[in-house]
MARMIVO-239975 format. One record per residue (C-alpha): y, z, x; chain; residue in three letters. Coordinates in steps of 0.2 Angstrom, whole numbers, always signed. Each point is the difference from the previous one (the first is absolute). Example, Ala and Ser with C-alpha at 12.3 -4.5 7.8 and 13.67 -1.06 7.14 Angstrom:
# MARMIVO-239975
+-------+-------+-------+------+------+
| north |    up |  east | kelo | gudo |
+-------+-------+-------+------+------+
|   -22 |   +39 |   +62 |    A |  Ala |
|   +17 |    -3 |    +6 |    A |  Ser |
+-------+-------+-------+------+------+
# end
This chain:
# MARMIVO-239975
+-------+-------+-------+------+------+
| north |    up |  east | kelo | gudo |
+-------+-------+-------+------+------+
|  +605 |  +424 |  +535 |    A |  Unk |
|    +4 |   -15 |   +12 |    A |  Unk |
|    -7 |   -12 |   -12 |    A |  Unk |
|   +10 |    +8 |   -14 |    A |  Unk |
|   +16 |    -3 |    +9 |    A |  Unk |
|    -5 |   -18 |    +4 |    A |  Unk |
|    -4 |    -3 |   -19 |    A |  Unk |
|   +17 |    +7 |    -4 |    A |  Unk |
|    +9 |   -11 |   +12 |    A |  Unk |
|   -10 |   -16 |    -6 |    A |  Unk |
|    +6 |    +4 |   -18 |    A |  Unk |
|   -18 |    +1 |    -7 |    A |  Unk |
|    -3 |    +8 |   -17 |    A |  Unk |
|    -3 |   +19 |    +2 |    A |  Unk |
|   -11 |    +0 |   -15 |    A |  Unk |
|   -12 |   -11 |   +10 |    A |  Unk |
|    +1 |    +7 |   +18 |    A |  Unk |
|    +1 |   +18 |    -4 |    A |  Unk |
|   -16 |    +0 |    -9 |    A |  Unk |
|    -8 |   -11 |   +13 |    A |  Unk |
|    +5 |   +11 |   +14 |    A |  Unk |
|    -5 |   +16 |    -9 |    A |  Unk |
|   -17 |    -7 |    -4 |    A |  Unk |
|    -3 |    -7 |   +17 |    A |  Unk |
|    +5 |   +16 |    +8 |    A |  Unk |
|   -12 |   +10 |   -11 |    A |  Unk |
|   -15 |   -12 |    +4 |    A |  Unk |
|    +4 |    +0 |   +18 |    A |  Unk |
|    -2 |   +19 |    +0 |    A |  Unk |
|   -16 |    -2 |   -10 |    A |  Unk |
|    -7 |   -11 |   +15 |    A |  Unk |
|    +7 |   +12 |   +13 |    A |  Unk |
|    -9 |   +15 |    -8 |    A |  Unk |
|   -16 |    -9 |    +3 |    A |  Unk |
|    +4 |    -6 |   +18 |    A |  Unk |
|    +9 |   +15 |    +6 |    A |  Unk |
|    -4 |   +16 |   -10 |    A |  Unk |
|    +9 |   +16 |    +4 |    A |  Unk |
|   -13 |   +10 |    -8 |    A |  Unk |
|   -18 |    -9 |    -2 |    A |  Unk |
|    -4 |   +12 |   -14 |    A |  Unk |
|   +14 |    -7 |   -11 |    A |  Unk |
|    -3 |   -16 |    -9 |    A |  Unk |
|    +7 |    -7 |   -16 |    A |  Unk |
|   -16 |    -9 |    -4 |    A |  Unk |
|   -10 |   +16 |    +0 |    A |  Unk |
|   +13 |   +11 |    -7 |    A |  Unk |
|    -5 |    +6 |   -18 |    A |  Unk |
|   +18 |    +1 |    -5 |    A |  Unk |
|    +5 |   -18 |    +6 |    A |  Unk |
|    -2 |    -7 |   -18 |    A |  Unk |
|   +12 |   +14 |    -6 |    A |  Unk |
|   +12 |    -4 |   +14 |    A |  Unk |
|    +0 |   -18 |    -5 |    A |  Unk |
|    +4 |    +5 |   -18 |    A |  Unk |
|   +15 |   +10 |    +5 |    A |  Unk |
|    +6 |   -14 |   +12 |    A |  Unk |
|    -1 |   -12 |   -15 |    A |  Unk |
|    +9 |   +12 |   -12 |    A |  Unk |
|   +14 |    +4 |   +13 |    A |  Unk |
|    +2 |   -19 |    +4 |    A |  Unk |
|    +1 |    -4 |   -19 |    A |  Unk |
|   +14 |   +12 |    -4 |    A |  Unk |
|   +11 |    -4 |   +15 |    A |  Unk |
|    +8 |   -15 |    -8 |    A |  Unk |
|    +4 |   +11 |   -15 |    A |  Unk |
|    +8 |   +13 |   +11 |    A |  Unk |
|   +10 |   -13 |    +9 |    A |  Unk |
|    +7 |    -6 |   -17 |    A |  Unk |
|    +4 |   +18 |    -4 |    A |  Unk |
|    +9 |    +2 |   +16 |    A |  Unk |
|   +10 |   -16 |    -3 |    A |  Unk |
|    +6 |    +7 |   -17 |    A |  Unk |
|    +5 |   +16 |    +8 |    A |  Unk |
|   +11 |   -10 |   +13 |    A |  Unk |
|    +7 |   -11 |   -14 |    A |  Unk |
|    +5 |   +16 |    -9 |    A |  Unk |
|    +8 |    +7 |   +16 |    A |  Unk |
|    +9 |   -16 |    +4 |    A |  Unk |
|   +10 |    +2 |   -16 |    A |  Unk |
|    +7 |   +16 |    +6 |    A |  Unk |
|    +4 |    -6 |   +18 |    A |  Unk |
|    +8 |   -16 |    -4 |    A |  Unk |
|   +17 |    +0 |    +9 |    A |  Unk |
|    -4 |   +15 |   +10 |    A |  Unk |
|    -4 |    +2 |   +19 |    A |  Unk |
|   -18 |    +5 |    -3 |    A |  Unk |
|    -7 |   -18 |    +1 |    A |  Unk |
|    +7 |    -1 |   +18 |    A |  Unk |
|    -9 |   +15 |    +7 |    A |  Unk |
|   -15 |    -9 |    +6 |    A |  Unk |
|    +5 |    -6 |   +18 |    A |  Unk |
|    -4 |   -19 |    -3 |    A |  Unk |
|   +10 |    -4 |   +16 |    A |  Unk |
|   -14 |    +8 |   +11 |    A |  Unk |
|   -13 |   -12 |    +8 |    A |  Unk |
|   -15 |    -3 |   -11 |    A |  Unk |
|   -12 |   +10 |   +10 |    A |  Unk |
|   +12 |   +15 |    +0 |    A |  Unk |
|    +1 |    -1 |   -19 |    A |  Unk |
|   -19 |    +0 |    -2 |    A |  Unk |
|    -1 |   +15 |   +11 |    A |  Unk |
|   +13 |    +9 |   -10 |    A |  Unk |
|   -10 |    -5 |   -16 |    A |  Unk |
|   -16 |    +7 |    +7 |    A |  Unk |
|    +9 |   +16 |    +5 |    A |  Unk |
|    +7 |    +2 |   -18 |    A |  Unk |
|   -17 |    -4 |    -8 |    A |  Unk |
|    -9 |   +12 |   +11 |    A |  Unk |
|   +12 |   +14 |    -3 |    A |  Unk |
|    -3 |    -2 |   -19 |    A |  Unk |
|   -18 |    -1 |    +2 |    A |  Unk |
|    -1 |   +15 |   +11 |    A |  Unk |
|    +8 |   +11 |   -13 |    A |  Unk |
|    -9 |    -7 |   -14 |    A |  Unk |
|   -17 |    +2 |    +9 |    A |  Unk |
|    +5 |   +18 |    +6 |    A |  Unk |
|    +4 |    +5 |   -18 |    A |  Unk |
|   -18 |    -6 |    -5 |    A |  Unk |
|    -7 |   +12 |   +12 |    A |  Unk |
|   +11 |   +15 |    -5 |    A |  Unk |
|    +1 |    -1 |   -19 |    A |  Unk |
|   -16 |    +4 |    -9 |    A |  Unk |
|    +2 |   -12 |   -14 |    A |  Unk |
|    +4 |   -14 |   +12 |    A |  Unk |
|   -14 |    +4 |   +12 |    A |  Unk |
|   -13 |    -3 |   -14 |    A |  Unk |
|    +5 |   -18 |    -1 |    A |  Unk |
|    +0 |    -2 |   +19 |    A |  Unk |
|   -16 |    +9 |    +3 |    A |  Unk |
|    -9 |   -16 |    -4 |    A |  Unk |
|    +6 |    -8 |   +15 |    A |  Unk |
|    -5 |   +15 |   +11 |    A |  Unk |
|   -17 |    +1 |    -8 |    A |  Unk |
|    -6 |   -14 |   +12 |    A |  Unk |
|   -12 |    +6 |   +13 |    A |  Unk |
|    +0 |   -15 |   +11 |    A |  Unk |
|   +14 |   -13 |    +4 |    A |  Unk |
|    -1 |   -18 |    -2 |    A |  Unk |
|   +11 |   -14 |    -6 |    A |  Unk |
|    -2 |    +3 |   -19 |    A |  Unk |
|    +6 |   +18 |    +2 |    A |  Unk |
|   +18 |    -5 |    +1 |    A |  Unk |
|    +0 |    -5 |   -18 |    A |  Unk |
|   -10 |   +15 |    -6 |    A |  Unk |
|   +15 |    +6 |   -10 |    A |  Unk |
|    +1 |    +7 |   -17 |    A |  Unk |
|   +11 |   -10 |   -11 |    A |  Unk |
|   +13 |   +13 |    -2 |    A |  Unk |
|    +1 |    +3 |   +19 |    A |  Unk |
|    +3 |   -19 |    +2 |    A |  Unk |
|   +14 |    +0 |   -13 |    A |  Unk |
|    +9 |   +14 |    +9 |    A |  Unk |
|    +0 |    -8 |   +17 |    A |  Unk |
|    +3 |   -18 |    -7 |    A |  Unk |
|   +16 |    +6 |   -10 |    A |  Unk |
|    +7 |   +11 |   +13 |    A |  Unk |
|    -3 |    -8 |   +17 |    A |  Unk |
|   +11 |   -15 |    -2 |    A |  Unk |
|   +13 |    +7 |   -11 |    A |  Unk |
|   +13 |    +5 |   +13 |    A |  Unk |
|    +0 |   -18 |    +8 |    A |  Unk |
|    +1 |    -8 |   -18 |    A |  Unk |
|   +14 |   +11 |    -5 |    A |  Unk |
|   +10 |    -4 |   +16 |    A |  Unk |
|    -3 |   -18 |    -2 |    A |  Unk |
|   -12 |    -4 |   +14 |    A |  Unk |
|    -4 |   -19 |    +1 |    A |  Unk |
|   -17 |    -6 |    -7 |    A |  Unk |
|    -6 |    -5 |   +17 |    A |  Unk |
|    +3 |   +17 |    +7 |    A |  Unk |
|    -9 |    +8 |   -15 |    A |  Unk |
|   -15 |   -12 |    +3 |    A |  Unk |
|    -2 |    +5 |   +18 |    A |  Unk |
|    +1 |   +18 |    -4 |    A |  Unk |
|   -13 |    -1 |   -13 |    A |  Unk |
|   -12 |   -10 |   +11 |    A |  Unk |
|    +2 |   +13 |   +14 |    A |  Unk |
|    -6 |   +13 |   -13 |    A |  Unk |
|   -15 |   -11 |    -5 |    A |  Unk |
|    -5 |    -5 |   +18 |    A |  Unk |
|    +2 |   +18 |    +7 |    A |  Unk |
|    -9 |    +7 |   -16 |    A |  Unk |
|   -15 |   -11 |    +4 |    A |  Unk |
|    +0 |    +4 |   +19 |    A |  Unk |
|    +1 |   +19 |    -2 |    A |  Unk |
|   -14 |    +0 |   -13 |    A |  Unk |
|   -11 |   -12 |    +9 |    A |  Unk |
|   -16 |    +4 |   +10 |    A |  Unk |
|    +6 |   -11 |   +14 |    A |  Unk |
|    +0 |    +7 |   +18 |    A |  Unk |
|   +18 |    +1 |    +4 |    A |  Unk |
|    +7 |    +9 |   +16 |    A |  Unk |
|   +17 |    +5 |    +4 |    A |  Unk |
|    +9 |   +10 |   +14 |    A |  Unk |
|    +5 |   +17 |    -4 |    A |  Unk |
|   +19 |    -4 |    -2 |    A |  Unk |
|    -4 |   -13 |   -14 |    A |  Unk |
|    -5 |   +13 |   -12 |    A |  Unk |
|   +18 |    +6 |    -1 |    A |  Unk |
|    +6 |   -17 |    -5 |    A |  Unk |
|   -14 |   -11 |    -8 |    A |  Unk |
|   -11 |    +3 |   -15 |    A |  Unk |
|   -17 |    +2 |    +9 |    A |  Unk |
|   -18 |    +1 |    -7 |    A |  Unk |
|    -2 |   +17 |    +9 |    A |  Unk |
|   +16 |    +7 |    -8 |    A |  Unk |
|    -6 |    -5 |   -17 |    A |  Unk |
|   -18 |    +6 |    +2 |    A |  Unk |
|    +6 |   +17 |    +4 |    A |  Unk |
|   +10 |    -1 |   -17 |    A |  Unk |
|   -17 |    -3 |    -8 |    A |  Unk |
|    -8 |   +15 |    +8 |    A |  Unk |
|    -8 |   +14 |   -11 |    A |  Unk |
|   +10 |   +13 |   +10 |    A |  Unk |
|   +17 |    +4 |    -9 |    A |  Unk |
|   +10 |    +2 |   +16 |    A |  Unk |
|    -3 |   -19 |    +4 |    A |  Unk |
|    -1 |    -6 |   -18 |    A |  Unk |
|   +18 |    +7 |    -3 |    A |  Unk |
|    +7 |   -10 |   +15 |    A |  Unk |
|    +2 |   -19 |    +5 |    A |  Unk |
|    +7 |    -4 |   -17 |    A |  Unk |
|    +8 |   -16 |    +4 |    A |  Unk |
|   -12 |   -15 |    +1 |    A |  Unk |
|   +14 |   -12 |    +7 |    A |  Unk |
|    +8 |   +10 |   +14 |    A |  Unk |
|    -3 |   +18 |    +6 |    A |  Unk |
|   +19 |    +2 |    +4 |    A |  Unk |
|    +3 |   +10 |   -16 |    A |  Unk |
|   -16 |   +11 |    +3 |    A |  Unk |
|    +7 |    +3 |   +18 |    A |  Unk |
|   +18 |    +4 |    -6 |    A |  Unk |
|    -6 |   +12 |   -14 |    A |  Unk |
|   -14 |    +9 |    +9 |    A |  Unk |
|   -15 |    -7 |    -8 |    A |  Unk |
|    -7 |   -11 |   +14 |    A |  Unk |
|   -18 |    +4 |    +6 |    A |  Unk |
|    -2 |    -9 |   +16 |    A |  Unk |
|   -18 |    -7 |    +2 |    A |  Unk |
|    -1 |    +5 |   +18 |    A |  Unk |
|    +3 |   +18 |    -4 |    A |  Unk |
|   -11 |    +1 |   -16 |    A |  Unk |
|   -19 |    -2 |    -3 |    A |  Unk |
|    -5 |    -9 |   -15 |    A |  Unk |
|   -17 |    +5 |    -8 |    A |  Unk |
|    -3 |    -5 |   -18 |    A |  Unk |
|   +10 |   -10 |   -12 |    A |  Unk |
|    +2 |    +2 |   -19 |    A |  Unk |
|    +2 |   +15 |   -11 |    A |  Unk |
|    -6 |   +17 |    +6 |    A |  Unk |
|    -5 |    +4 |   -18 |    A |  Unk |
|   -10 |   -15 |    -8 |    A |  Unk |
|    +8 |    +1 |   -17 |    A |  Unk |
|    +3 |   -19 |    -1 |    A |  Unk |
|   -12 |    -9 |   -12 |    A |  Unk |
|   -10 |   -15 |    +6 |    A |  Unk |
|    +2 |   -10 |   -16 |    A |  Unk |
|   +15 |   -13 |    +0 |    A |  Unk |
|    +6 |    +4 |   -18 |    A |  Unk |
|    -1 |   +19 |    +3 |    A |  Unk |
|   +10 |    -2 |   +16 |    A |  Unk |
|   +14 |    -8 |   -10 |    A |  Unk |
|    +0 |   +13 |   -14 |    A |  Unk |
|    -3 |   +16 |   +10 |    A |  Unk |
|   +19 |    +3 |    +6 |    A |  Unk |
|    +5 |    -1 |   -19 |    A |  Unk |
|   -14 |   +12 |    -5 |    A |  Unk |
|    +6 |   +12 |   +14 |    A |  Unk |
|   +18 |    +0 |    -7 |    A |  Unk |
|    -7 |    +8 |   -16 |    A |  Unk |
|   -13 |   +11 |    +9 |    A |  Unk |
|    +3 |    +3 |   +18 |    A |  Unk |
|   -16 |    +3 |   +11 |    A |  Unk |
|    -1 |   +16 |   +10 |    A |  Unk |
|    +2 |   -10 |   +16 |    A |  Unk |
|   +13 |   -14 |    +2 |    A |  Unk |
|   +12 |    -2 |   +13 |    A |  Unk |
|    -3 |    +3 |   +19 |    A |  Unk |
|   +10 |   +16 |    -2 |    A |  Unk |
|   -13 |    +7 |   -12 |    A |  Unk |
|   -15 |    -8 |    +8 |    A |  Unk |
|    +3 |    +9 |   +16 |    A |  Unk |
|    +3 |   +17 |    -8 |    A |  Unk |
+-------+-------+-------+------+------+
# end
């Protein structure tokens, strides 16, 4: 994040340094997983699903420019209605840059929290999100193990409030990078240690591992991957010092192993729902 601030102040082209920092961050965690593994049993090079994970990472990476363009069209359409109004001044541009970035992170995480929670409580949404929760081990590739429809929902809704309120491009970039970096960190298999109080404020690997538990009471908690403040506020926080993590993944192994079938199965389930789907049904 510090390097991102430096690049902004130096006036470097975001199309270059954003990609550079994101790729560098990814491979840094690849190396750290080999040097400081959190769980020696987890390894992206021995995980049979790693090739599938790479495929989903490539797909989500490819559609993001399209989604960014679609968001731009939405904002242009909205701007036609707010010209001459006070809506454009609602974003507090007079605040220090760091305060604006913090506000943007809070806005983005708020949207992410409710979208993510909806994916856990609505059957037809859960079938798309189940792919992400089918991972039985955590490593750097799991952050991008997302169904395309899951990615679309998050990509279109998370930055929308800041865009509509006229947040500066630099603030949006910093908020987006925070999401990328924390997403890598919480899904990685790197030994990370935090004091007890940190789990109330920071996105930690311990919090997110609980979210990937096969146990419903943990799976339906710790929704926000960028800050646990909303989980704390809305009563869905599972503190890792008070919870015991056993296995990760789906309690019922209904996720196919084949890459193409993993893409198609949520659409198939829309027409013919399986007997067991959401965590609510699985636990009964």
